[in-house]
C-alpha positions as CSV (number, residue, x, y, z in Angstrom):
1,M,15.9,22.0,22.8
2,S,14.9,24.1,20.0
3,G,12.5,22.1,18.3
4,I,15.3,20.9,16.0
5,N,15.2,17.1,14.8
6,S,18.3,15.9,15.4
7,Q,17.2,12.2,14.0
8,P,17.9,12.0,10.6
9,K,15.0,11.3,8.4
10,Q,15.0,7.7,7.3
11,K,15.3,7.0,3.7
12,K,14.8,3.9,1.3
13,I,15.8,3.1,-2.5
14,V,14.1,3.0,-4.8
15,Y,15.0,1.0,-7.8
16,A,14.2,2.2,-11.8
17,P,12.0,-0.1,-13.9
18,S,13.7,-1.8,-16.6
19,P,13.4,-0.8,-20.4
20,S,10.8,-2.4,-22.1
21,D,13.6,-3.8,-24.2
22,S,16.1,-6.2,-21.8
23,S,18.8,-5.2,-24.2
24,L,18.6,-1.4,-23.7
25,F,20.7,0.7,-20.6
26,T,19.1,2.9,-18.5
27,S,21.1,5.9,-17.1
28,I,19.2,5.9,-13.8
29,Y,19.9,2.8,-11.9
30,S,18.1,3.6,-8.3
31,I,17.5,7.0,-6.5
32,E,17.6,7.4,-2.5
33,I,14.8,9.3,-1.3
34,D,13.1,9.9,1.9
35,K,10.9,7.3,3.3
36,D,7.8,9.7,2.8
37,E,8.4,10.3,-0.7
38,E,7.4,9.0,-3.7
39,V,9.3,8.7,-7.4
40,E,7.6,9.5,-10.5
41,W,9.3,8.1,-13.6
42,Q,9.7,9.5,-16.5
43,W,10.3,7.5,-19.8
44,L,11.7,8.6,-23.2
45,E,9.6,6.5,-26.3
46,L,12.4,5.5,-28.6
47,P,11.2,5.6,-32.5
48,D,11.0,2.0,-32.5
49,G,8.4,2.0,-29.9
50,N,10.7,0.9,-27.0
51,R,10.6,3.0,-23.7
52,V,13.3,3.6,-21.3
53,V,13.4,5.9,-17.7
54,T,15.3,8.5,-18.6
55,N,14.5,11.2,-15.3
56,Y,12.6,11.3,-12.7
57,K,10.8,13.5,-9.9
58,I,10.6,13.0,-6.6
59,L,7.1,13.7,-5.1
60,S,6.4,14.9,-1.4
61,Q,3.8,13.1,0.4
62,Q,1.5,16.2,-0.3
63,E,2.5,15.9,-3.9
64,T,1.5,12.1,-4.1
65,L,-1.6,12.4,-2.0
66,Q,-3.0,15.2,-4.7
67,K,-1.9,13.5,-7.4
68,K,-4.2,10.5,-5.9
69,V,-6.9,12.5,-5.4
70,K,-6.8,14.1,-8.4
71,S,-6.8,10.4,-10.4
72,W,-9.5,9.2,-8.2
73,L,-11.7,12.2,-9.4
74,N,-11.0,11.5,-12.7
75,N,-12.2,8.1,-12.7
76,L,-15.5,9.2,-11.5
77,E,-16.3,11.6,-14.4
């Protein structure tokens, strides 16, 4: 065999956080990502102060680790 992994990657479903006001609707309910990925939710803050998820970024395992290390280093300061 030529080194190609014939098994499909395992997936998981991640549900978006609810809006800060339950009467608001969100455009994203859930997404499907690989088991080794994480999601960074992007929020829109409305003029009345409420927040709702409007987009997302899928982070690879490496990006997630880099973000955690950066956060940890910032907490040391």
